[in-house]
Structures are given as C-alpha cells and as structure tokens.
Wavefront OBJ file of the C-alpha trace (Angstrom):
o trace
v -10.529 -6.849 5.937
v -9.941 -7.248 2.137
v -10.820 -3.786 0.349
v -12.836 -4.044 -2.484
v -11.928 -2.060 -5.712
v -14.118 0.906 -5.039
v -11.181 1.171 -2.522
v -8.859 0.546 -3.731
v -6.722 -1.459 -7.027
v -3.893 -3.014 -6.906
v -2.162 -4.087 -10.615
v 1.228 -5.661 -10.999
v 3.344 -5.011 -13.905
v 5.775 -7.796 -14.648
v 6.807 -5.966 -17.955
v 8.170 -2.973 -15.402
v 8.159 -5.054 -12.248
v 6.148 -2.307 -10.319
v 3.041 -2.529 -8.270
v 0.876 0.047 -8.800
v -1.710 0.933 -6.504
v -4.528 3.459 -7.044
v -7.105 4.627 -3.911
v -10.011 5.326 -5.368
v -11.465 7.577 -2.566
v -10.650 8.662 0.975
v -10.405 5.525 3.000
v -11.304 4.871 6.423
v -8.144 4.643 8.778
v -9.193 0.694 9.316
v -9.451 0.537 5.086
v -5.890 2.746 4.607
v -4.263 -0.157 7.015
v -5.969 -2.879 5.884
v -4.768 -1.341 2.164
v -1.588 -1.412 2.893
v -1.233 -4.645 4.363
v -2.811 -5.625 0.735
v 0.067 -3.957 -0.955
v 2.931 -5.432 1.011
v 1.351 -8.683 0.594
v 1.001 -8.226 -3.247
v 4.727 -6.832 -3.218
v 6.196 -9.591 -0.845
v 4.545 -12.446 -3.564
v 5.726 -10.716 -6.516
v 9.260 -9.833 -4.515
v 8.376 -6.138 -6.005
v 10.412 -3.235 -4.537
v 9.347 -0.617 -6.796
v 5.397 0.570 -6.140
v 3.542 3.830 -7.544
v 1.064 4.905 -5.058
v -1.603 6.808 -6.741
v -3.511 9.103 -4.259
v -4.876 11.520 -6.028
v -8.531 10.364 -5.288
v -7.916 10.989 -1.397
v -8.376 14.069 0.119
v -6.081 13.472 2.403
v -2.823 11.564 4.178
v -4.594 10.625 7.088
v -2.474 12.028 8.982
v -3.051 10.442 11.992
v -2.063 7.429 11.075
v 1.673 8.217 10.700
v 2.677 6.541 14.063
v 1.134 3.892 12.851
v 3.262 3.912 9.736
v 6.482 4.545 11.489
v 5.801 2.031 14.232
v 3.923 -0.582 12.418
v 4.171 -0.654 8.951
v 7.155 0.421 7.946
v 9.202 -1.983 10.689
v 7.438 -4.979 8.666
v 7.727 -3.622 5.321
v 11.739 -3.925 6.041
v 11.660 -7.190 7.583
v 9.457 -8.849 4.083
v 10.861 -6.792 1.666
v 14.794 -5.959 3.012
v 16.290 -3.134 0.762
v 14.862 -0.289 -0.866
v 11.581 0.020 -1.819
l 1 2 3 4 5 6 7 8 9 10 11 12 13 14 15 16 17 18 19 20 21 22 23 24 25 26 27 28 29 30 31 32 33 34 35 36 37 38 39 40 41 42 43 44 45 46 47 48 49 50 51 52 53 54 55 56 57 58 59 60 61 62 63 64 65 66 67 68 69 70 71 72 73 74 75 76 77 78 79 80 81 82 83 84 85
C-alpha cells in the first residue's frame, strides 16, 4: 500500500541529512503500518538515520499498534539501518 500525500508526506532534506515525515490526519491501523514501511524504505534509500516525525495532526498514537512496532517494525529497522536512528 502506498499512501497518498493527504495521509503522509515524506521529504528527505539532504542539506541536513534528515528525513521529515508529516502525518496529515489520523491514519487507520493499515495506513499507520504502511506509512512506517514507507518511512523505513525512504530512510534506507538515503541511508538516513535522523528522522523528524510530525504527528501533530494525529488524534492519538494508535496505542493498539505498539505491539506491531515493538515486535515487527523496530527489529526490521535495526536490520535495515544498523546503528542509532
């Protein structure tokens, strides 16, 4: 699933070596997972370890997605971008 810019905007700033992600609205659980996959893909493509995640437009942090983040996303992140992110 590729997210539209109405859900998530990703911008790589090569001058700062920062990947900026902006959630434009509250995502569904599927959109949240797809968004973090897109974020990881962009970070790996640019070998960028510094991320700015702007979640001000999200109503909550999708606490029910915490197990997915801990059990799936963070281990995948560590494999694709070794070091501190």
